[in-house]
N, C-alpha and C positions, 0 to 999 in steps of 0.2 A: 761475168757478171759478178755485180758487187755483192758482198755479204750482206747489206741490207735487203737491197732487192730480193736476193733468195729467200731472207728469213721472211719477207713479207708476204711470196709468193706461197711457202711452206703453210702461214698462220692462216690465209685465204683460203687454201686446199682443205686445211682442217677444218675452219670454219665451215664450208661447204659440205665437209663429210658428215659434220655434227649437222646440219640439215638436211641432210639426203634420207636419214632416216626418221625425221619427222615429216611435218606438215610441208605443203610448197613452200618453196622461195618465192620470195618475191619476182623473182627472173625466170622461174619456172611459170607462176601464175599469169606475169605478162605474156609469154609467150602463147598461153592460151588464148588471152583475150585478144590478143594484136588482128587474128584473121578476122573475128568477131566483128571488131569494132571498124575495120577497114569494110566490110559487108555493109555496116549501119551508116558510115560517112559516104558510100557510094549511093547507098539507097535516097540518103538526104539531099544529095547533090544532083540526082536526076528527077527526085522529085520536086526541090525547091532551088535548085539553080537559079532560076532565071527570075524569081520572085525580088522583089526590091524593099528595103527598109524605110528609106524616106529621104525626102530631098535636105539636100547639106546647103546651108546656109553660109555664105560670103565670111562673115564673124566667127566662125566656126574653125576655117582654116586660119585667121588671123587669133584666134584664140587658144592655140595649145591643140586643134582639133578635138577641143573636149566634146565628149558625147557622140562622135561621128563612130556609126559600126563599124569595125574593119580588121578585126583580129578573129581567130578562134583559138578559145584559151578554154581548155577542157578539165580544168581540177577546179575552178571557182569561177562563181559569179555575184556579183552586188547585188544585193535586193536594198532598196531605198527604205524601208519597213525594218526588214529583218536584220539587214548587216549582210555580211559575206556570208554564203555557203559553200562550203567545201564539198564538192561532190554531192550536192543537193544537200548536204546537212548544216545546220545552223552550229553557231559556236555552244550553244547549251547540248543540244545533241551530241557533240564533237565530246565535249568534257565529260558526258555521261557515259558514251558508246566506246571510248578509245581505252585502249590498255594505257595504264599509267605511264611509262616508258613513251618517247615518242613514236608515235604510228602513222603521222600525218603525212609521213612519203608513201605508205602503204596504199592509204586512203586517195590520195591525189593520185598516185599512178593508175589504181585498179577500180575505183568506186567503192571498195569493198573495206567494211572493218576488219581489220585484222585481229588474230586472236593473240593473245599474251606472247604464247609459244614461238608465233610468226614475227613479234615484234622482238623477243628477245634473239632471234634467229638475226636481223636487223643487226641489232646491238654486238652480237659478236662478229658478224660480218665487217661492220666499221671498224670496230677495234683492231681486227687485224690488218687492215689497211691504213691506219693511221698514221705511218710511219713517214717520215719525207725524205727524200734523198738528201745526201750532206750537202749537193751544193744548193739546195733550197734553202737549208737551214744557215750555209754560209751568207747567201744573199740577207736574209732576216737580220742577221747578228752585224753585218755590216753596215745596214742603213743608223742613219745617225737617231737619238732618239728626240731630235725635234722634227724628224719627218711626221707628219699625223697619219696615227698609226692604219688609217683606211687606204693610205698611199700603200704603206709596208703590206698590206692585205692583198690588195689587187696588185702589188708586184710579185709577191708568192704564188699566187694562184694563176697568173702567166707562163711564170717559168715553169709550173707544173705540165703545161704544153708539152715539154721537153720528151715526158713519156706517153702522151697523148694514143691509146690504144684505136681512137679511129682515127686520126692523123696518118698514123701507121698503117691499118686497114686500106682507106681512100689511097693512099700512096699505091698501095698494093694489090690496087684495081676490084678491091670487094664489091659483090651486088649490091643495088639500091635497096633492096628489098632485105638486105641485112645491115642497113647503117644502123639502126636501133639497137644492135647487139654491142658493140663498140659503143655507142652512144651512152647505152645504158651502163658498161663498165667503167666509163670513165668518169658517170655523173656517181656512182657510187664511192668509188677512190676520191672524187673532188667532196663528196660529202663529210665523207672518213676526214678527210684532213685538216679540214676547216678549224676543229676545234684547237689541233696541235699547232697550225699556225697562229692562230688567235691567243693559244697561250704562252707560246715564244714570243710575240710581239708585247704581248701586256708584261710579261716578266723583265724584257728587254729595255722597255721604255718607262716602267713604274718601279723596278728593282725587287721584285720578288724572288728572286733564286732561281735556281736550274728546276725546268721543266720534270715533272715527275713521270714516271710512266704509265702508259694507258693502262688500265685496269680490265683484261676482257669480260670478268665478272659482273662489271658494273654498265648500266644504260649509259647511251648518249648524253645524256644531260650530264650526270654525274659525271661522267670523266670531262666534260667541258668545266664543269663548277670545280675539278681538282686543279686542272690546269691553269685556273686564275686564281687558285689559292683560297676558295671556298669548298671541295668538296666535303669537311667535315661538318658544314651545316646542314642539315638536314632544310629547312626552309627555304633557304637559296636554293640548293636543288630541285625543291618542286617547284620553285618561282621560275625557273629555267626548263622544267618541262611544259609549263604553262606559254613563257614567253616563246618557247622556240613554236608550240601550236597554233597559237593565233596569230604569230607574225609571218606563218609560211608560205601563206600564198594571200593575195588582194586581186583578183583579177590579171587580165594580160596589157591594160593598159596604162597602169602605173609608169615612170620610167626605168625602173630594175628591169620588170618584167617584161617592158616592151624591148629595152635595150637588147636584155640576152637573146630573146627571139628573135629580132632582126639580126645580131651578128650571127646567129645559130644559122638562120635562111641560107648563108654563104656558106652554109657545110663547116663555118670554125668551129672544132671541136668545143668541148662542153670548158674546158679551162677557158680556153680565150674568150668564150662567150659569158662565162659567169663574172670573168675579170673585168669586163664591159659593162655588164651591168653592177658590177662593185663602183665603178668610178661616175654611176648616174645614181647611185644611191647615197654616195659620199656628197650630192650636192645640197644646198642649205632648204632648197624647197621639197627636197623629199627626206632623206633620211635624217637630218637634224633637227626634226621640229621637235622631238621629246627632251634633248638638250635645253631647246628655248623655252619649254615649258618649265624646266625645272631652273634655269637662270631667272625667270620672272618669277614663279613663287618663290625662291629663295630671295629674290631684292622684296619681294613684300614682306616677307616674315620680319627681315632686317628692318625696315622702314616702321612697321605697325606692330610689332611682335608676334611671341610665339601663339598668345591666345586671345587673338584681335575678338573685337565684337563685329559682327554684321557689319553696321555702320562704317566701321572701318574700311572693309573688304569690299563694301558698295565703293566706296569712295575713291580706293586705290583703284578698281576696274575702272571707274568712269573717269581718273585721271589718266588712264592709260589709254582709254576711248579717245579722250578730249586732245591726247598730245600726237593724234594721228596713227598711233600703233594698235595691233588688232591684239586681241586676245588670244595668246598662242593655246593651243591645245583644244579652240573650239569651232564648230563647223567643219563641214565636210562637202566636197564637191558633190555626192550621193546622195550619202546618208539623209533622210530628216528624223531621225530620232537618235537617241543616245546610243553610241555605239556598243554592241554587245562585248567589244574587245574588253572596252573600258568597263564596263559590267563585269566582267568575268576578273579583272584586276582588283577592283571595288572588293569582290566579293573575297579575295586572297586576303585584300589587305584588313577586311574585318575582323577574319577570322585569325589571322598571325600579328598584325600590328595595330590595334586599333585605338591604342593612345598615341603613337609616332604622331609629332608636331605637325611635321609637314603633311601627313596625310589626313590628319582632322582640317588642314589647313586645305586640303584638297577636297576635300568634305563640303566646306564652308561654299567653295568657288562652285561646286557642283550644284548646290544650293540657290546660288546667287545670280550665277552668270547668266542662264537663259532667259530671264526676265529683263535683265538689262540690257542684252543685245536685240532682245525682240524690241523694248523699247526705243533705241537708239535706232534701229532698222538695218542692221549693220551684216545679219544673216538671216538667209531663207534656212539656215539649220544651225540654231545656235545651242544644239547639245555638243556634250564634250566627245572628241574622238581618242582611239587608243592612245595617241600620244602625251594626253593629259595625264597620264599615273604613271607609265611604266617607270620614269626616271624616278620618280619619289620611292617606290620599291628597290630599286636596286641601291638608292643611297642608303636606306635605312640598314642593308646589309652589309655595308661600308663598300659598294663600288661605285666609288664618287667619282671616276676619273672620265667626267663627259666626254672626252673625245673617243675615248674606246666604246661611247654607248652603239654606235653605227655601225661597228663590228660585229656586235651581236646581233643587230637586225639582218647584218647579211649573212652570217651562218643561217640564220631560220629562213630567209627569202631563198636561200639555194634549194631549199625542198619543192618549192613552187616550180620555180624556174626549170629545174633540171627534170622534174617531172613533165613537163610540157616539151621540151626539147625533144625527151625521149619520142613522146607521142607524136612532135612535128618529122622525125627522120622515119618513124612507123607508118605513117602515114602519107609520105612523099611529098610534104609540103614543099612548094617552090619559094625560091629567094623574093625575098618583097620588094616591090616597086612601084609606090604608089607614086600617083600622079602630081606634081606640083605646079604652081602658077606664079607667075610674076603681079606684082600691083597692077601693072600697066595691062596687062593680060585681061584682069578680073574687069578691070574698067573698059576695055573695048569690047568684051563681053556683054556687058550687061546696058554701056551708055546709051542713051537716047531712046530702048526698048520697055520703059516704063508706061504703063498707062499714065 
């Protein structure tokens, strides 16, 4: 056994020993909840198993399956008016109730608000698991600086499969009833190592020196901030706490969440499943939206100045629409009001950077864009979503390497995806295998049958 792996196991043991004298750990609480939820799901399937949602239209099959009810996702549900609910808590309720350090994993897994002590225990365990195998460090270090950070991120996460407890347990013949246990262990280690991977990539690509050691006395967000070189900036640390929480989950139908669940349904371990999810997140229609917003706003500022009139901003918006381009950061497939995650970021900005020129411009857009989109007939929901704000906040504090923004998104989204992977294994969900049709088959099915 390598000295690194032995040291890591000793740290994990020490963290758990610390927790054992306190309140129940996340794993202990989960083990209590699993039998209850298994019984609950069985009752739902017995009572409602033959009920139907609604008819599926052919257009939905061609349109990305949008709106088709097809997945169970326990952690969150998107309400068109109130926005995302994490275990039935709205974003404002979460901001009010969750402990200061990131506690969203506990909430997403258990449905319960953790105590500060329980969240501190999570932070300590993640710090104990944060180290990377030497060969993974070498893989990251050998990547050329021209390779996109998300490609490096996915590569490193895939390589962690080498030490997967689930893969080993499955090969050893573990009972299906116990699948959740090594899935939980892999998920905890994956989450713990993501800031270390991200920090190493960031410093390799952008030249910020040697990666500092993890500080077990600090929370997850602080260690992530420190790995990126911002640990001494208390406001940036606070921003990371907010960012990781509000981006942690968004139902199961988005590309990264669904990909992780789909690959996991084949009993791929959490490392392989989440690496696949990251590859989906890297797509420009999913994880690059905040970059597109920042580029658009920055170009606007360069053209019309740092303190533009409302008329100048309106004209730029109309010019964008008339060129056949959408206004990035506005509209949402489900939401029909301002995204509460946008509101949370706006409140942070009003408190910490009210005079920032880019933030002031974003505020003007918030005031002007919706009416213009409605007048142009361009959106059912003309209100801003979460991506309309996050890039401006990161830029304010000096993290202006836009290619890295999706990596931060990837760290936060791991919380929601792994929470569902754990429950998928605990509930014994099978491999996904939806039915597909060819265009010719659809024509044969319906041709000549309309009245």
